[in-house]
N, C-alpha and C positions, 0 to 999 in steps of 0.2 A: 513363562518358561524359566525365568530366573529364580523365581520363588521356589519352583519344583526342584531345580538343580541344587539350590541351597539346603532344601529339605533333605534330599537324597545324600548330600555331602554330610550334613549333621547326623543323619541315620547310620552311615557306614562305620564311623568310629564306634558307636554304641554297639553295633552287631560284632564288629571285631573284638571288642572288649568282652562281650558276652561269651564268644568262642574262646577267648583266651582264659577267662574264668572257669568255663566249662572244662577245658583242657587240664587246668591246674587242679581242679577237684577230682577229675577222672584219675589223673596220674597218682594222687594219693592213694588210691584204691587199687589202681592198676599201673604199677611203675613201667611196664613194658608197652604201654599203649602207643607211646610215640614211634618206637621201632617197628611195631606191628603195622601201624597205618602207613608208615613210610615204605615198609617192605612190600605191602600190598600194592601201593602205587608204582613202585619200580618195577615189580615183577609184571603187573598188567601193561604198563607202557613198553617194557622190553619185549613182551610176547607180540604186541601189535607191530612194533618196529621190526622185529624179525620176520613176521609174516610179510610186512611191506617190502622188504628187501628180496623176499622169495618170489614175490609176484610183480617185482620191478616198480613198485608204488610206495616207497619209503616215506615221502613227504605226506602222502594222502593218508596212509596208515598211522603215521607218526601223530599228526594232528588228532585223528579219530582216537588213537591210543591215549593221548594226553587227556582228552575229555572224558574217556571211559575210566582211566586211572583215577581222575579227579573224583568221579562218581563213586567208584569203589572205595576210595579212601573215606569219603563222606559217610557212606553207608556202614562201613566198619566201625568208624569212630563213634557214629551216633549209637550203634548197638552197644559198644563197650561203655560209653558214657551213661547210657540207660542202666546197664547192668550195675555200674558202680553206684549210681544213684540210689538204685533199690537196695544194694547192699548197705549203704549207709542208713537208709530208711528203716530197714528190717528191725522189727522189735520196739520201734518208737511208737508210743501212744498217738493215735490219730493218723499214722502212715496211710492207712487204707482210704481214709477220707480224701487225702491228696490224690491217690490214684483215681478214685472215683470222679473227682472234679474233671479229669481228662478222659473219661470213658468214651465220649463221643456223642454225637446227636441221637436223639430218640430215647434218652435216659434222663430221668429227673432224679437227682440224688439229694438226700437229706442226711447230713452227718449227725451222729450222736442222738438218735432217737430214744436211746436208753443207755444209762451209765450207772455203774455203782461206785462205791467209795474207793474201791481198789483201781479205779480208772480203766475197768473193763468196758468196752463200748460196743454198741450195735449201730450200725449205719443202715440206712435204707435206700434202695434204688428201684425205680419203677420204669418199666419198658414194655416192649411187645412180648417178653417172656413172662410178664406178670410182676409180682413183688419180690424182691430179692433182699434178704437180710444178710448183712455181712458183719461178722462180729471179730473183734481183735481183743486178745487178752488171755487170761487163764482159761483153758477149755472148761474146766470143772465149774467155774464161776460165770461164764458167759452163757452157758446152756440154759440155766433158768431164765436169764435175760430173753434169750431167743424164744423159748417156750412161752414166756408172757407176751411177747410181741406177736407171735403167731396166733395165740388165743384171741387177742383183740381183733386182728385182721380177719380171722375166721368168722367173728360175730358180725362185722360190718359189710364184709364182702366174701361170703362163703365159696362163690363160684370162681374166684380169682386165684390162679396158681400162686403159691408162695414158695420160694426156694430160699434155702439159708445155708451158709457155710462159715467156717471159722478160718481166719487168716493165720498162718503159722508154718512152720517146718515140720510138725509132727504127723504122725499117721492119720490119714483122712483129712488133713488140713490143706488149704490152698496157700502156696507161696505168694507173697506180696506181688512178685512180678508176673504172676499169672492171673491175678484178680480180673483184669480187664478182659483177657481172652476167655476166661471162664464165664463171665456175664455174656460175652458175644456168642458163645457157643450154645446157650440155652435155647431150647426151641421157642419159636415165635408163635404166640397164640392169641394175642390181643391186637386189635385194630386201633388206628389213631383215635377214633371217637371213645373207644373203651378205656384207653390209656388216660384220656382226659377226664373221664368219669372217675377213675380210680383216684387219681390225683386230687380231684375235687372232693371226694369223700375223705381222704387222708387229711386234707387241708381243713376241712370242716371238723374233723375229729381233733386235730391239733388246736384249732381255734377254741373248740369246747373245753378242752383240758386247760388251756391258758386262762380262759375266762372264769374257771371255777373259783368260787369265793374262798380265800384263804384266811385263817385265824389271824388277827392283828396282835401285835405285841411278841414278846420273846417266846420260844418254844418251852412248853412246861417242863419242869425238872422231872428226869426219869423217863421222859418220853423218847422211844426209840424208833428208828426207822423200821419199816416191815423188811422181812428178808426178801432179798432181790429188789429192794427199793430202787426206784428209778429217779434219776436226776435230769432235767431237761434244761 
């Protein structure tokens, strides 16, 4: 029991420090976050307390109101912190990969399956919806990368649905904050064993590409990368 208590005591300062750091980062992008969260808490508590006086149970409703107010403050703060984080990540290379890492259970994600010299990137996610290619970068440059990846997938697994979209704020693009919800809204068509089979094929394809013999020594002078060349 003593060891458990000491562990909890050591963990609490870490959680509080993390919350304080999150608040500071959020406040930089959202200066009014403190006032808004506090206002939500005060209004929620005040409503419950007022109802308590009306029904002659101020203590009971006051305690309940305090708990509900704390929960409401946590929810509002969490949403605004998430919005601020997405705002800071928007437009940064690899931002979509960070979102995909937290997409949830049932998805296998592979960052940077294709990339060009301008750091336009294509990530891949596999789940019950099939295979999803998520591109970030200049739309005109990532489209050839997407087309190349889709051709490869069609050759090795023609019956598996392949979806693709580009992360961005332009017309027809998916904002960074909606990447996760976009994936989760896709129709589910594959079973667990089918997902495993798809991942095995993709893994085998990756191993085959990584094991291909490469010429030793420096690259010959004048040799150019093919258009839409891919870096792994």
